[in-house]
N, C-alpha and C positions, 0 to 999 in steps of 0.2 A: 839922498836918493831922488833921482829925477822923476818927473811925471810919467814917463813911459814905463819905467820899472814898477811904479805903484800900480798903474793900470794893469800891467801884466800879472802882478801878484793877485789883484782883486779878481781877475778873470779866472785864474787857476783855482782860487778859493771857491768861487761860484761853481765851477765845474766839479770840484771835489764834493761839495754839499749836494749838488744835483744827482751825482752818481750814487751817493750814499743814501739818498732819500727814496730810492727805488731799488728793488732787489735786482740781482744779476739776471735772474730768469725773466723778470719783466722787461729789463733793458734788451735782453736777447730777443724776446718775443716782438718787441716794437721795431727792431732793426732787421730781423731775418726776412728773407724773401722766399715765399713758398714756391717750390718748383713742382711741376706735375709731369710724371712720366707717362708715356703711352701705355694704355692697358694691355695686358697680355691676352692675346687671342689664340685659343687652342684650335678651335674649329669654326669655320664659317658655314652658315646655312643659306642655301640658294633660294629659299622661300621668302615670303613677304609677311609683314605684319598685316593681320586682317583688319579691314576698315569697315566703318558703318557708313554705307553709301546713301542711307536715308538722311544723313546729316549734311545738309548743303548750306547751312547758315553761314553767311559771310560777316565777319566781325568788322564793324565800323569803328576804327580806333579813335576817331575824332568826336563821335557822338557819345558823350559821357554825362551822366547825371550824378551829381554829388548830393546826397541826402543831408539836409540841414538840421541842426540841433539834435543830432543823435550820433553816438560813437560806440565802437565795440573794439576793445583791445585784447579780447580773449581769442587766441588763435585756434582754439579747439571748438569754438561755438559760433554758429551762424545765427544772427538775430534778425535776419531779413526773410520775409515771405513775399513772393510775387505770385499772385493768382489772377490770371486774365489781365485786366488793366489796373489792378489794385496792388499797392505796395504797403506791406505792414511791417512794423519793426517793434521789437520788445526792448525797452531800456533796462538798465541795471536796477532801476527803481520800480520795476514792475509796472511800467506805463506802456499800454498798447497804443501805438501811434500809426495812423494811416497817412500816407503821402500821395500827392498828385503824381501820376505816372509820367507826365510830360515835363513838369517843372521841378519836382522834388520838394515842393512846398508842403507844409503840414496841413492836413485837412481836419483831422480830429485826434483827440487824445483821451484815452479812458484809463483811469487808475484801477488796477486790480488790487482789491483790498483783501488781504489775508494776513492773519496774525502770525508773527514769528518767521515769516518767509522773506520779508522785504530786503534783508541784507544777505540773503543766501546767494551763492554762486550758481548761475544758471548753466546747465550743461546741455540742454536740448530744447529746441523750439521748432515745432512742426505744424503744418496745416493739413488736417485730415477730415474729410466729410463735413466741410464747412465749419470746422471747430479747430481751436488751437490746443496743442498739447505742449505743456511746459514741464520740464524736469529740472530738479535742483540737486546739487551735490549732496545735500543732506539726506536724499533718498525720497523726497516728496515729489509726486507727480500730480499735475492738475490738468483737467480738461476745461477749457474756457470757450464760451460761445462768442459769436461775432460782436456781441455787445460788451464783451469784457467781463461777463458774469461767470462765476464758477459753477460748472455742471457737476463735477465730482472731484474728490481728492483721495489719492492713494498715499499712504504714509508708511515709511520703513525707517528703521533705526540704523541702516547701513549706508555707507558712502556710495554714491552713484556718479562715476566718472565718465561714463561713455554715453554718447547720443543713443536715443531709442531707435529700435527697428520696428517697422509696421508691416505685419504679415497676416493676411486672412483675418482681419478685424481684431488682431491681437497686438498688443504693445509688448515687445520683448526688451527686457532691461538687464544689463550686466552690472551687478553689484560687485563688491570687492571679492567675495568668495561664493557668489550665488547668482544663478540665472532665474529670472521670473517672467511669467507671461501674465499680462493684465488685460482684462476685457476693455475694449474701446468703448463699449456701450455704457457700462456702469462703474468701471474702475475696480471691479472685484478681481482677486487673484484666481487665475485659472489653474496654473501649476507652477512649481518651483523645484529646483535641484540645487543642493548644497555641495560645494567642493571645498571642504574645510582645509585650511592651511594657514601659514603665517600671513597675517594681513599686511597689505602694502597700501600705504596712503600716498597717492600720487595724482597729478593733474590729469593724466591720460594714460591709457594702457590697454583697455579692453578692445577686442576685435571680434566682429560678428558678421558672418555671411550666411546666405541660405541657398540651397539647391532643392527646388521643388518643396517637399515637406520636411527636408532635413536642415537643421541649423548646425553650423560649425563655429566654434568660438574659442578664444583664449581670454580668461578672466584676468583682471589686474594683479591677482596673486600668482599668475603664471600657470594656472591650471588650464589644460586643454580638454575639450569635450565636444560631444555632438548630441543633439536631441531630435527625436522624431516629433515634429510639431503636432501631428494629428492626435497622438496619444499622450504627449507631454512626458515621455520617458526617455532615458538615455538610449542612444543608438550605439549598437555594437560595431564600432568602426576601427580599423587599423590606424586611422588618422589620430585617434586618441592617444596613441603610444609614442608620438614623436618625443625624442629626448631633447627637449629645447634647452637652451642656455638660460638658467634662472637669472633674473635681473630685478633690481628694485624698481626699474622703470623700463617697460618694454615698448616704448614709443617707436623704436627702430624696427619692431616686428610688424609684419603686414600679412593679411590674409586676402586672397583674391580668388574669385570664381570665373572660370572661362569654360563654356560648354560643360562637359562632365569632369573637368579638371579643377581640383582644389589646390591652390598654390600657397605655400607659406614661406615667408622670408624671415629668418631668425637672425636678430641682431644686425641686420643689413649685410650679413656675410654668407649665410648658408641658405640654399634654395631647396625646398622640398616640393615635388609635384606628385599629387595623389589622384589616381583614377578612381572616381567614386563608384563607377559601374563595376570595376574589377576588384574594388576594395584593396588596392595595393599601390605602392609607390613606384613611379617610373623614374623619378629623380629623388635621391635620398642624400641629404646633407651635401649637396653639390656646391663646392666652393666657388664663389664669384669674386670679381675684382672689387676692391674697396672703392667707395664713391662718397662724394660730399652729400649727394642726394639721389633719390631713386623713386620711381613710380611705376606701378603696374598699368599696362594699357593693352586691353584685349589679350592676345596670345603672346605678349612681350613684357619684359621688364626693362625699362629705360633707366640707365645709370648716367650720372654726370659727375665728372671729376675734372676740375679746371675747365679748359676749353675742349675736353674730350667728351663725346656723348656716344654711349654704346647701347645697342638694342639687342637684348638676349631673347631667344626663343624659350618660353617657359616649359615647352613640352620635351625638348631634347637638350637644353642647356647650351646650344650652339649660338653663335653671334649672327644676327641678321645683317648688321652694319656697324661700322665705327666711323665717327665723324670727328675731324680735328680742324677747327677753324678759329682764327684769331679774333673774329667778330663776336665770338661767344664769350661772354663775361666769365672770367675764371672764378670769381667769388660768388656769383649768383647761384641760387638753388632752384631745383624744379619744384613747382607748386601744383601744377595740374597739366593734363594732356588730353587732347581730343583731336578729332580729324574733321575737316570740312572737305567733302568729296575725297580727292586723292591726296590732299595736303595734311600732314600731321603737324599740329600746332602744340609747341611746348612752351608753357607759361612759366617764366622765372620770377623770382621774388623782387628783382630790380625793375620789373615792368616790361622786360623784353619778351617778345613772342617769336620763337624760332620756327621757321617754316621748313619742314623736311618733305621731300617728294622723290619717289623712286630711289630711296636710300642716299639722297644727296641733300646737302644744305642749300636752300634756295635763297632765302633772305631773312632779315631780322627787322621786325617792327617793334614799336614801343607804345604802351598804353598811356604814357604821359603821367604815370603814377609809380612810386617806388616804395620800398620797404613793405612789401606785401606779406600779410600773414596767411591769407588763404584765398583761393579762387573757387567759386561755386558756379557750375553751369545749371541754368534753369530755363529750359525750352530755348527761346531766342534771346535770352539775356545772360549776362555774365556779371556776377556779384563779386566785388573786390573789397576785402577788409585789409587795412594797413596797420602797421605797428602803432601808429599814433591814434588809431581808432576811427579814422576816416572811412566812410562807406561810399563806394562808387558803383554805379550800375551802367553797363554798356549794352 
């Protein structure tokens, strides 16, 4: 047997073991090329997405501040507070850290000392009335002063997955099967409502919005409800009767308020638009195109699938515009949307910022940072958290 035949046999054996070491499905997944078809458009809307013309902040893509010695890999939790010229961060070890606004260098570090909370997962970090409010997955909520000292502590034996909402000096919290209102002043419970059902233990899922004194929500156990904040009692609303698709994880569900319209996206597939004044639905289980990612923005729902971007009118379900451009990354997902004057800016997780104007794609910029977990707008700043935990401020 000559050398050529021996080598050929060895190559065939190597190929055989390689193919058998991975499943047929894995091999198919690694080789297949995903194709995207143009979304089906039933009706177009001649109107426009309503913009906030008071927002004229222009993003400087080159002016970036990377915070040092701090990381955050939790995509559901923002651990950065920017107040005037101060930057505060909360570490996973319950360290309250202040950074220089211009250099990103650490100025001070204060350890928050509280028993049995050090290893807890943080779900909410906010700055209200010159104090920090910290919530933990275990159900514990703390109020901390600027010195890092505990002002009060609220304790519950239920899981808290959702960031807190601050309304009229009240902290509204969504537990697995219960909604609670807690006094910002002393941490006492003001009211609570129980929506008992099968408990769901998940990383994220609760949704909460408010319209004047009315709260509308979906709990992690898929229960939908509304509360009159003034009296702390359930509100008799037709919205409560949505026949949502039950899921062990409703992170694809979204609730949005625009004017007097309450909009609910169920499983990323069905759109409900509810007129709060009329107490009735104007869109009910409206089937929309599938998408890799989507985001509500004012009177629109923006969907991205491959290099197609579609803008839906949430009032009538019609399409404002559909954009197809090869410069748009097929695999990137929408993280956040805003407008600067007449330009709509769509932030993607690969760092691209797409500029849309007058229903047309104008240009693409890049933040110089990729693998983005979340994008937070804070006055004239943008806070970026990446999958590796890096925190950048623009």
